[in-house]
BALUM-163750 format. One line per 4 residues: number of its first residue (from 1); their letters; for each residue x, y, z of C-alpha. Coordinates in steps of 0.2 Angstrom, whole numbers, plus 5000, padded with zeros to 4 digits. Layout:
BEGIN
NUM> A> X Y Z ~ ... $
END
This chain:
BEGIN
1> MKEL> 5508 5282 5367 ~ 5523 5294 5366 ~ 5525 5307 5379 ~ 5529 5325 5373 $
5> SIVP> 5539 5338 5383 ~ 5543 5356 5379 ~ 5557 5356 5392 ~ 5571 5351 5379 $
9> DMIN> 5566 5365 5368 ~ 5565 5378 5383 ~ 5583 5373 5388 ~ 5589 5374 5371 $
13> SENL> 5581 5391 5368 ~ 5587 5399 5384 ~ 5605 5390 5383 ~ 5602 5384 5401 $
17> IFLD> 5616 5373 5409 ~ 5613 5363 5424 ~ 5628 5359 5435 ~ 5630 5347 5450 $
21> ENNI> 5639 5351 5466 ~ 5656 5349 5458 ~ 5651 5361 5443 ~ 5650 5347 5431 $
25> PLTI> 5636 5349 5418 ~ 5621 5338 5420 ~ 5610 5331 5406 ~ 5592 5331 5412 $
29> CKKS> 5584 5327 5394 ~ 5589 5324 5376 ~ 5595 5339 5366 ~ 5583 5347 5355 $
33> LYKF> 5585 5355 5338 ~ 5570 5367 5340 ~ 5569 5383 5350 ~ 5555 5387 5361 $
37> TNKF> 5547 5404 5359 ~ 5539 5409 5375 ~ 5521 5416 5371 ~ 5516 5416 5389 $
41> VDPT> 5514 5432 5399 ~ 5524 5433 5414 ~ 5513 5432 5430 ~ 5511 5448 5440 $
45> IIID> 5507 5452 5458 ~ 5501 5468 5465 ~ 5509 5472 5482 ~ 5503 5488 5492 $
49> NFER> 5518 5487 5503 ~ 5530 5496 5491 ~ 5524 5513 5498 ~ 5528 5508 5515 $
53> GRFK> 5545 5502 5510 ~ 5550 5518 5501 ~ 5545 5529 5515 ~ 5550 5527 5533 $
57> EIEI> 5534 5534 5540 ~ 5517 5537 5533 ~ 5504 5547 5542 ~ 5487 5548 5533 $
61> RNLD> 5473 5560 5537 ~ 5458 5566 5528 ~ 5457 5583 5520 ~ 5442 5594 5516 $
65> ISQL> 5440 5605 5500 ~ 5446 5621 5508 ~ 5462 5614 5514 ~ 5465 5607 5496 $
69> IKMG> 5463 5624 5489 ~ 5475 5632 5501 ~ 5488 5619 5495 ~ 5485 5625 5477 $
73> YRLI> 5474 5610 5471 ~ 5456 5608 5467 ~ 5445 5593 5464 ~ 5438 5591 5447 $
77> SFKA> 5426 5580 5438 ~ 5425 5575 5420 ~ 5416 5563 5409 ~ 5422 5545 5409 $
81> TSET> 5428 5538 5393 ~ 5433 5520 5388 ~ 5451 5525 5392 ~ 5448 5533 5409 $
85> RSRP> 5434 5521 5416 ~ 5439 5510 5430 ~ 5423 5500 5431 ~ 5408 5496 5419 $
89> RQIK> 5395 5510 5417 ~ 5405 5523 5426 ~ 5399 5540 5421 ~ 5411 5552 5430 $
93> CYML> 5430 5552 5435 ~ 5437 5563 5449 ~ 5454 5570 5449 ~ 5465 5582 5458 $
97> EDIN> 5471 5597 5448 ~ 5484 5610 5450 ~ 5476 5627 5450 ~ 5489 5634 5439 $
101> RPIP> 5487 5620 5426 ~ 5468 5619 5422 ~ 5462 5604 5413 ~ 5449 5608 5399 $
105> NSEI> 5432 5601 5399 ~ 5432 5598 5417 ~ 5420 5604 5431 ~ 5426 5611 5447 $
109> LYKV> 5419 5602 5462 ~ 5415 5611 5479 ~ 5412 5596 5489 ~ 5419 5578 5490 $
113> PKEH> 5408 5566 5481 ~ 5399 5552 5491 ~ 5410 5537 5494 ~ 5426 5546 5491 $
117> NLEM> 5438 5556 5502 ~ 5453 5567 5501 ~ 5469 5560 5510 ~ 5485 5568 5514 $
121> DTVN> 5501 5560 5520 ~ 5507 5573 5532 ~ 5524 5567 5534 ~ 5529 5565 5516 $
125> NRIR> 5518 5580 5509 ~ 5508 5570 5497 ~ 5489 5570 5493 ~ 5477 5559 5483 $
129> IKGV> 5458 5556 5481 ~ 5452 5539 5487 ~ 5437 5530 5479 ~ 5432 5520 5464 $
133> NAFP> 5430 5535 5453 ~ 5447 5542 5456 ~ 5458 5545 5441 ~ 5470 5537 5437 $
137> YHRA> 5463 5523 5448 ~ 5474 5510 5457 ~ 5464 5495 5461 ~ 5475 5489 5475 $
141> QDAS> 5475 5506 5484 ~ 5457 5510 5479 ~ 5463 5527 5475 ~ 5473 5539 5463 $
145> PWMK> 5492 5539 5464 ~ 5500 5551 5477 ~ 5504 5569 5471 ~ 5518 5578 5479 $
149> VVTK> 5513 5595 5487 ~ 5525 5609 5486 ~ 5524 5619 5502 ~ 5526 5637 5500 $
END
């Protein structure tokens, strides 16, 4: 039985050269006339430590709706669609909205929904909503992305 390998095709398609410790080219396999087209998707990994690397200090505390309104934001709810859903059979999405830029077809909420909370990074002046129905949802953080708050 003949063994097949894509290694020569990959080396040929990427123009890879292997050198020994004296910088002399090595041959690890026969040359190939064919080029390998990579149809594989590069692997990805989600690391939640990027935020900690970007900011020297992070101090998170919970907010209530009244504090959110004083900052110029409000909590809204809108009907989930196939583009906005983060889990199957999700009916509503929750989002932080700038009071000066209202989003059409949304409902203003006057209390934080069950299993959700509002968070503020007091050192870096950022806010977000935490919970599975947050929009846009980041699964690694179980929350929406941070929004910068402009202090007046």
